N, C-alpha and C positions, 0 to 999 in steps of 0.2 A: 930437232935433228933426229932422223931415224937411225936406229942402231940395232944390231942383232943381239947386243948385250942388254940385260935387264935395266930398265930405267927406274928412276926414283918412284915414279907413279906405279910402275909394275910391282916393285918391291912392297910398296905401301898396301897395294891391293892384295897381294899374296899374304902379307902378314895379317891383314884384316880377315881374310878368308880362313887362315889357320886358327886365329883367335876365336872367331865365331864358331868354327867347327868343333873346337875343343869345348867351348861353352855348351854347345848343343849336346855333345856326348855326355857331359856332366849332368845336364838337365834330363836327358833320357835315362841315365842311370838312376837318378833320384826318383823318377816316375816309375821305373821298373822295379826298384827295390823297396820303395816306400819310405826310404830313409834320406834325410837331407845330409846326414853325416855318415858316409860309408867308409871313410879312412881318416886317420889323424890329420892329414893335410887339408881335409875339407873344412875343419874348424877345430883346431887343437884345444882351445879353451872349452868349447862346447862339448867336445868328446870327453874331456875330464869330468865336467859337470854331469854329463849323461851317465858315465860309468859309475860315478859316486851315487847318483840317484838310483841306478839299477841295483847296486849293492844294498842300499837301504830298502828298496822295494822287495828284494829277495828275502831279507831278514824279517820284514813285517809279514810276508806271506807265510814264511816258515812258522812264525809265532802264531799266526792265525790258525794254521793247521793243528798246532799243538793245543791251542785253546779249544778247538772243536773236539779233539780227542779227550781232553780233560772233561769237557762238558758231557761227553758220551759216558765216561766213567761215572760221573755224578748221577746222570740220568738212570744208569743201570742200577746203581746202589739204591736210589730213591724208589725205583719200581719194586725192588725186592723188599725194601722197608715198608712200602705200602701194603704188600701182601702180608708181611708179619703183623702190621697194624690191624688188618682185617681179621686175621686169625685170633689175635688177642681180644678183639671185640666179641668174637664168637665165644671165646673161652670165658669171658666175663659174664656173658648171658647165661652160660651153663652153670657157672658158680652161683649166680643169683638164683637160678632155678633150684639148685640143690639146697640153697639156704632156706627156701620155703618148703619145708618138709610136709606140711599138712596135706597137700594134694598129690604127692609123689610116693610111689612104692619104693622099697629098697632096690628092686631090680632096675627101676628107672633111674634112680640116683647113681647106681653103679654104671649104667649105660652112659650117663652124662659124664661121669669121671673118666670112663674109657675114651670118650670123645676128647676130653681135655688132654688126656695122655697122648692121644694122636696129634692134637694140635701142637703140644710141646715138642713132639718128635719132628713135626713139620717145620717148626721154628728153627730147631737145631739143623735140620737138613738145609734150609735156606741159608743159614749162617755159614755153613760149611761148603756149600756148592755155588754160591754166587761169586762169579769171577768175571774178569775182563782181560782178555788176551793172556790168560793164564795167571793173572794176579788175583788173589783172594781179596774180596772187598768187605766182607762183614765178619771177619774173624778177629778184628782189632789190630791187624797189621798194616792196613792200607792208609796211605796219606796221599792226597791229591794236591799237587803243586801246580799253580798256573796264575798268570797275571800278576806276579809279584806277591802272591799270598798262598796259603796252604790250609787244608782242612783234614783232620784225622777222622776216620770213620770208626766209630766204636764197635766192639763186638756185640752181636745181638743173640748170642747163644743163651739158652735159658739159665745157665749158671752165672751169667753176667747181667741179667736183667731182673728187675723187680725186687731189689733188696729190701727186706722188712725185718723188724725186730719184734719177736713174740716171746714174752716172758723172759726177757734178757738174752734170748738166743737170736742170732741173725740167720735169716733164710732168704732164698732167692726163688725166682720163678720155677726153677727146676724142682724145688721141693713141693710144688703144688701137685706133682704127679702122685699116682697111687703109692702109698707107703710113706709119703712125706708128712711131716708134722702139720703143715697147713693144707692137706688135701681136702676135698669137698665131701667126702663120705664119712670118715671117722676122725677127721682132723679139725683144725681150727678154720672153719669156713670163712670167718671174717678176715683172718690172716691171708687166706687164699685170694680173697677179693682185693685186699690191699696190695698183694704182690702183683697181681695181674694189672691193676690200675697203675701201679708204679712202673711196671714194664711198658705199658702203653704210653705213659708220659715220657719215658726215656726214648722210645722209638719216635714219638712225635717231635721231641726236642732235636733228635738227630736229623730227622727229615727237614726241620726248620733250619738247622745249621747248614745242611747241604744246599737247601734252596737259597739261603742268603748268599752263600759262596758262589753259586751258579749265577745269581742275578747281579750281585754288586761287585764281584771280583772278576769272574770270567766274562759276564755279559758286558760290564762297563769297559773292560779292556778290549774286548772284541769290537765294540762300537768305535772305540778310539782308533784301533788299528784299521778298521774299515775306512774311516775318514782319512787316515794317513795314507793308506794305499791309493785311495782315489786322488788325493791331492798330489802325491809324488808321481803317480802314473801320468797325470795331466801335465805336470811340469816337465817330466822326461820326454813326453810326446812333443811338447812345444819346442824343446831344444833339438831333438834328434829326428823326428819324423818329417816327412815331406808334406808341405802345404800344397795340396794338389791344385787348388784354385790359382795360387800364385805361380806355381811351377808350369802349369799348362799355358798360362798367359805369357810367361817368360819364354817358353819354347816357341810359341807362335811368333813372338818378336824376333827371336833368334833365326827362325826360318826365313823371315823377310830379309834380315841382315845377311844371311848366308847367300840367298839368291842374288842380292845386290852386290855382294863381294865377288861372287863367281862371275857375274856379268862384268864387273870392273876388271877382273883379271883377264877376261876374254878381250875386252876392248883395248887394254894396254898391250896385249900381245899382237895386235893387228899390224903395228909398225914393223915388227920383226918379220911377220909373215909376208908383208908387201915387198920387203927387200929380197927375201928368199925367192919370191916369184920371178925376179929378174933373171935368175939362173935356171929357170925351168925350161 
């Protein structure tokens, strides 16, 4: 029976067209934004999981940046300690030279002692001027905390290095300077050598401690975080991001359905149009 009112077939066709059109809009949105979940209604459970993963990812990335900064602090301190170590090696060679008095004049021995004094001044300058973002690193006040551990950087000023005992009295690297009991001109040259070697050993130990912290605390934690970031990012991507291969195939299917639904709406409306033509 022909009627000017919507028939059941017409209503079915219109509902199908509306449903397919809505699905196409959702598919186009996913392709345009790159996200499968753009609002809570798209996948409530998936959205909750995705947001939790994003929070975990942000925390790991923040810790990763902190570890990088901590490693930069350790690297800066180690570079300064390496320079101190080189200076002490030079000081020891000068002390050894002054111990062999047979081939040196007094003037040469004084010149060597002056070089040692200059080296000690340089060590103190490095101890007082090595900083990172305004923080003193080699004055004994610095502690680096990262990856669940911490390391304290000892002072490398000459007064805190090379402690030795001579005739019951305790001296440090600072006393190897001119006027000190273990200086290399008119003092205890053997004591000067002991103080310099002890200082070198302390600096080497400090560098080893920093190296172990960088490798086994910072480095191990950084590797663990990198793996965690990779896995969490992959999981979050699977949950939230658009699978373009699947979505483009879905859009192609929806386009075919849309064309078919539009054609069905047109065909079901012909009955009403034929009745209206009687009054033309």
